[in-house]
C-alpha positions in Angstrom: 114.9 128.7 142.9 111.3 129.7 142.4 110.4 132.1 139.6 108.7 135.3 140.3 105.4 134.0 138.9 105.6 130.8 140.9 106.2 132.9 144.1 103.2 135.1 143.3 101.0 132.1 142.6 102.1 130.4 145.8 101.5 133.4 147.9 98.2 134.0 146.3 97.1 130.5 146.9 98.2 130.7 150.5 96.1 133.8 151.0 92.9 132.8 149.2 92.7 129.0 149.5 89.8 128.9 151.9 88.2 132.2 151.1 85.4 131.0 149.0 84.0 128.8 151.8 84.3 131.6 154.3 82.7 134.6 152.6 81.0 137.0 154.9 83.1 136.0 157.9 85.8 138.7 158.4 89.1 137.2 159.3 88.1 133.6 158.7 90.6 133.1 155.9 93.4 134.5 158.0 92.5 132.2 160.9 92.3 129.2 158.6 95.7 129.9 157.1 97.5 130.9 160.3 95.9 128.8 163.1 98.1 125.7 162.9 96.3 123.8 165.8 92.9 124.8 164.6 91.7 126.1 167.9 90.3 129.4 166.5 93.2 131.4 168.1 96.3 132.5 166.3 99.0 132.6 168.9 102.3 134.5 168.8 104.1 131.2 168.2 101.8 130.4 165.2 102.5 133.9 163.8 106.2 133.4 164.2 106.1 130.0 162.4 103.9 131.3 159.6 106.1 134.4 159.1 109.1 132.1 158.8 107.3 130.2 156.1 106.5 133.4 154.3 110.1 134.5 154.5 111.2 131.3 152.9 108.6 131.6 150.2 109.6 135.1 149.2 113.4 134.6 149.5 113.6 133.7 145.9 117.4 133.5 145.7 117.6 131.7 149.0 120.3 134.0 150.3 118.7 134.5 153.8 117.6 138.0 153.1 114.8 139.9 151.3 116.0 142.4 148.8 114.0 145.3 147.3 113.2 143.2 144.3 111.8 140.4 146.6 109.7 143.0 148.4 108.2 144.0 145.1 106.9 140.5 144.8 105.6 140.6 148.3 103.7 143.9 147.5 102.4 142.4 144.2 101.2 139.3 146.1 99.6 141.5 148.8 97.8 143.6 146.2 96.5 140.5 144.3 95.4 138.9 147.5 93.5 141.9 148.7 91.8 142.3 145.3 90.7 138.7 145.4 89.4 139.0 148.9 87.5 142.1 148.1 85.9 140.5 145.1 84.9 137.4 147.1 83.5 139.7 149.8 81.3 141.4 147.2 83.6 144.4 146.9 83.9 145.0 150.6 87.0 145.4 152.6 88.5 141.9 152.4 91.6 141.5 154.5 94.5 139.7 152.8 97.2 137.4 154.1 99.9 140.1 154.3 98.0 143.3 154.6 99.1 145.4 157.6 102.7 144.1 157.2 105.1 146.5 159.0 106.9 148.9 156.7 110.1 147.5 155.4 112.1 150.5 156.9 110.9 149.4 160.4 111.9 145.8 159.7 115.4 146.6 158.3 116.8 147.5 161.6 120.4 147.8 160.4 119.3 150.0 157.5 121.4 148.0 154.9 118.6 147.8 152.4 118.1 144.1 153.0 115.8 142.3 155.5 117.4 139.2 157.0 115.4 136.3 158.3 116.2 137.4 161.9 115.0 141.0 161.2 111.8 139.7 159.5 111.1 137.4 162.5 112.0 140.0 165.0 109.1 142.1 163.6 106.6 139.4 164.5 105.5 141.3 167.7 104.9 144.4 165.6 102.9 142.4 163.1 100.9 140.8 165.9 100.2 144.2 167.5 98.9 145.5 164.2 96.5 142.6 163.9 95.5 142.1 167.5 93.0 144.9 167.7 91.7 144.1 171.2 95.2 143.7 172.7 94.8 140.2 174.2 98.0 138.9 172.6 96.2 136.5 170.3 94.4 136.9 167.0 90.8 135.7 166.7 87.8 136.5 164.6 87.0 139.3 167.0 90.0 141.2 165.8 88.5 141.5 162.3 85.6 143.4 160.8 84.2 146.8 161.8 83.8 145.9 165.5 87.3 144.4 165.9 
């Protein structure tokens, strides 16, 4: 079982690993981290796979569901990642790995206070629609920045 600090460090590393090399290119870090086949397009399938990886990362007790405590770690990771991206972008509006995550209440479809892996993955289409600004059912660099 991973400790809270280890989870935070792992999620932070996932979100900022390539950021330094991609300053000034909105969305480049997201594309690098989520585009498994490196074609410059993040497909629905790639988002589904990556979200599965994230679920596994944050399911600290490995019980197949995310608790309120585990969502605190997700929120802390998101905040740390966004701060790092903003700093690397010179104080601009850096976009982190997990910003724009659908609200937990929307994901917890059975309202039991826990988010199962199935519930988390079922929210992939919602996550995608929040990122896919031009509505072409894929995420590219065009979906980031002011004009996206």
